[in-house]
C-alpha positions, -999 to +999 in steps of 0.1 A: -737+425+040-730+384+031-752+388+001-724+399-014-708+370-010-736+350-024-740+372-056-701+367-063-703+330-058-739+332-082-718+352-106-688+325-105-713+296-115-731+315-140-701+323-157-695+280-157-728+273-172-719+301-199-685+281-205-711+251-213-726+264-237-703+286-250-679+251-260-711+231-268-699+229-304-665+219-298-667+184-281-685+168-312-662+139-318-641+116-291-612+138-301-628+171-294-638+157-263-610+143-251-580+166-265-604+199-278-600+189-312-571+187-338-551+220-330-549+213-295-546+246-268-521+272-266-495+274-240-515+296-213-546+273-212-525+242-211-504+255-184-533+268-162-551+236-169-522+214-154-517+243-124-554+243-115-556+204-116-527+200-092-538+223-069-572+213-054-593+225-023-579+192-003-544+218+002-564+250+014-586+227+034-566+200+047-529+202+040-518+236+046-529+236+079-524+205+088-486+205+080-482+239+084-489+232+118-464+204+121-435+215+100-434+255+105-420+273+078-407+243+069-437+234+051-429+255+024-405+235+006-437+210-001-451+239-025-413+250-036-407+214-049-442+208-065-431+243-086-398+229-095-399+192-094-438+185-103-440+214-131-405+226-145-387+194-145-415+174-153-426+199-183-391+195-195-389+162-195-424+150-202-443+175-223-423+172-256-420+136-254-452+129-242-473+148-275-451+135-301-450+097-286-488+102-282-496+114-319-478+089-329-495+057-313-531+077-318-532+074-280-558+094-261-555+083-226-531+065-204-542+031-204-544+036-247-513+044-246-499+019-228-516-005-251-499+011-278-465+015-270-460-021-254-487-039-280-507-051-248-547-052-242-546-068-215-522-044-199-545-013-216-577-034-193-559-036-166-546+002-158-580+013-173-597-005-139-565+005-118-576+041-127-609+043-126-609+023-088-579+050-072-595+082-089-632+078-067-617+082-030-595+112-045-623+129-063-650+120-031-622+137-007-620+171-030-657+169-025-655+166+013-632+197+014-650+219-006-679+213+019-657+217+050-649+252+040-686+259+035-700+243+065-675+264+084-675+298+068-714+297+059-730+269+077-745+255+045-748+216+049-721+198+033-742+177+014-759+209-005-726+222-013-714+186-030-748+183-050-742+225-061-708+217-073-714+185-088-742+196-109-720+230-121-691+204-129-712+179-146-728+210-167-697+221-186-680+193-185-707+170-200-713+201-226-675+213-236-656+183-227-620+194-224-619+226-242-648+241-220-624+219-189-595+239-198-614+274-209-628+272-171-595+261-157-580+294-170-605+317-157-602+300-124-570+300-123-568+338-126-596+336-096-572+315-079-540+339-081-561+365-069-574+350-041-544+338-028-528+369-033-555+387-005-558+357+016-523+356+026-526+400+027-553+396+054-537+369+071-504+388+079-520+421+088-537+401+114-529+417+152-518+380+162-491+384+133-487+417+120-464+415+094-436+402+119-429+362+116-396+363+133-410+342+166-418+316+137-388+315+121-368+316+151-388+286+170-364+255+170-394+232+164-406+247+137-374+256+111-366+257+076-359+221+076-373+206+108-339+186+116-341+204+153-373+192+161-385+172+190-401+145+169-373+132+145-378+097+144-360+079+114-390+068+101-422+081+117-406+117+128-409+152+112-381+151+085-392+120+071-424+131+068-416+164+053-395+148+028-419+122+020-442+150+013-422+168-011-417+134-029-451+121-031-465+155-043-440+167-062-431+138-084-468+118-081-479+143-108-451+123-133-474+096-135-508+104-130-533+103-156-552+134-151-517+156-151-506+138-178-538+143-203-526+180-201-495+172-225-515+149-251-531+185-259-509+210-261-508+223-297-468+232-305-432+238-297-441+276-288-473+268-267-448+240-246-425+268-238-452+291-225-463+264-205-433+258-188-429+293-179-467+299-165-473+268-154-440+270-130-448+305-124-485+296-112-474+267-091-449+284-071-474+316-062-499+290-052-482+266-037-459+290-015-488+310-004-507+281+010-483+266+029-470+298+042-507+307+052-505+269+071-475+278+088-489+313+102-514+288+124-482+292+149-497+326+152-531+315+165-531+287+189-567+292+195-579+281+162-553+252+155-560+239+189-599+231+176-586+214+143-556+217+121-570+201+092-598+235+093-573+261+096-579+279+067-614+277+067-614+290+107-590+318+098-609+326+070-639+336+085-621+352+114-600+377+093-617+382+055-643+410+054-680+404+040-674+405+001-639+397-004-651+361+017-671+359-014-634+359-039-616+338-014-650+313-015-646+309-056-611+304-052-618+272-033-642+265-058-623+270-088-592+246-071-620+218-065-641+222-100-609+226-123-594+188-103-629+175-104-636+180-139-601+168-149-603+132-128-638+129-139-627+135-175-594+112-169-620+081-155-644+085-178-624+082-204-605+053-197-639+036-189-654+045-224-625+041-250-603+016-231-632-007-215-664-001-237-649+005-271-619-014-265-635-051-249-668-043-246-683-030-280-654-029-304-674-019-334-690+011-315-688+038-335-675+078-326-705+094-318-716+062-294-680+064-279-687+102-272-721+098-256-711+069-233-680+087-221-703+121-215-727+097-194-697+081-175-686+116-167-720+121-153-719+088-133-684+093-120-692+127-105-725+113-086-704+082-077-680+104-059-705+123-045-725+093-028-693+083-013-681+119+001-717+125+015-716+087+031-683+096+047-694+130+059-729+114+073-718+081+085-679+086+095-670+059+069-633+068+073-624+043+050-634+072+023-609+093+036-581+070+044-583+055+007-579+091-005-545+096+013-529+064-004-548+070-041-525+095-053-493+074-046-506+039-054-516+051-091-481+070-092-465+038-080-481+016-106-475+039-136-440+057-128-415+035-141-439+022-171-450+061-182-418+079-172-396+053-187-416+043-213-414+078-231-375+079-222-359+044-231-367+024-259-362-007-242-390-008-215-405-041-218-444-052-213-434-078-186-416-050-166-446-029-170-466-059-154-439-060-129-443-026-119-485-026-117-485-057-095-458-054-073-465-015-063-500-030-053-488-055-031-462-034-013-486-008-011-510-030+012-476-047+026-462-013+038-496-002+053-498-033+076-457-028+082-455+006+089-492+006+107-481-020+128-448-009+144-464+025+143-453+045+177-492+052+186-507+017+172-526-005+199-523-037+179-555-038+168-562-043+132-584-008+134-554+011+147-527-009+124-549+001+091-553+036+102-518+044+114-506+026+078-523+048+064-512+080+078-479+073+068-490+072+027-467+099+017-440+076+025-453+048+012-460+067-018-425+078-023-410+042-015-436+026-045-427+052-074-391+046-064-395+009-068-416+012-096-386+024-113-363+003-100-381-029-110-390-019-140-355-013-151-344-046-137-371-067-156-368-046-185-327-056-188-337-095-179-366-097-208-365-093-244-363-064-261-399-049-275-403-056-316-388-033-344-422-024-353-435-015-318-405+010-311-410+025-349-445+030-343-440+050-307-405+069-312-395+070-351-425+070-372-428+104-389-457+127-378-471+157-389-463+185-369-438+166-349-423+190-321-382+186-324 
């Protein structure tokens, strides 16, 4: 009866290709391809686009099992933090301001925003390079995550899964751009809701749990806060690790180009209100259930002892009946494809708009830039898949390690310049340079420092790097905080931006401004 699962996945793949065909006429210009046209998107579509970009296969394949087994029910706080801080507060603070400012400036990408907000072309070029470099390993990790699921559950070779996923993602992204991505995200978001509800029901009804989690609640080493845990080292302990994970995954999305992009294309004030409510509810449901499922690993020591990172795939294979497993597989596919399309679009756009049009061929017309961007979307997908396959086949752990640090590095570079840039007129160009350069340097320094003093380090270079990258959540939080602090300090000691720049960014009248 396993053919039922394949039929469900086949229908899903055809639906995604159908979206590409349906939306192909909505991406004829750069503005259409990146921002879904002049009108933008309604709140529901933007909210699902934000939520499905936020949660990829990594949360189900790696994070949920790994941190659920380490922190127990306390891991649920990561999902709650993602919903409250990473979604609700982020939308309240950034959505309207980002929409208005990018519309005033005519910015379509984060580097474009930096150029026009601060009047610096060099700043645009450097930020574009940083974004492209650090989004590649993030994308590769998503491919690795989805291949792990299908290898575990169906025995399908990982490289074949990655190629199939890449082809489907490339088709609807190439033909439909952001509108196709948002429409597919809406469908994928609904699938994710159905999938996680089914998943938690079958996990809870398993004979090992039988709807009774009292043993998990009462375990002193797996409390809701982990303060009683045995491993309570001030830097490397469970409590510090948990707080760092909450901080990185909740505040990081405030300064990531693929999530901020969703604010650029939202339609109006009503859509923002819809987006706030829908995206917060979506994040709370997905985040809570994912980490709660990971905490249930406590009841399956025979499974978690094999590989904590693969707890979810192994459990799915054990408890989900044939037929429904197809829906769960589509859940993981949906989480992956939505993130991959957003990351690919963000990376391709910064190269096409900010590097190619901005520096290499300034006379390129809209049609040419549009085709370059489509080609770069395909190129980015190919590079990510190749790296993910190499990682799987040859054990190039550097790619997996890089994924752990890429989110924190990007957020560390841009937290101060972007967040303070939309809130505070006074922010200066030198402060932005200080944030980007010092955050990159600080990341490297912290990797070596924390890796060298790590209890598990044996002093070798490989051990130092491995254990340093294992502290990536803490490193990311430190870099984000440092970015805000250094931006403020340097701003206060440097000359304020010109009145012309401030007028263009904050005061210039625009049609349809959201009050």
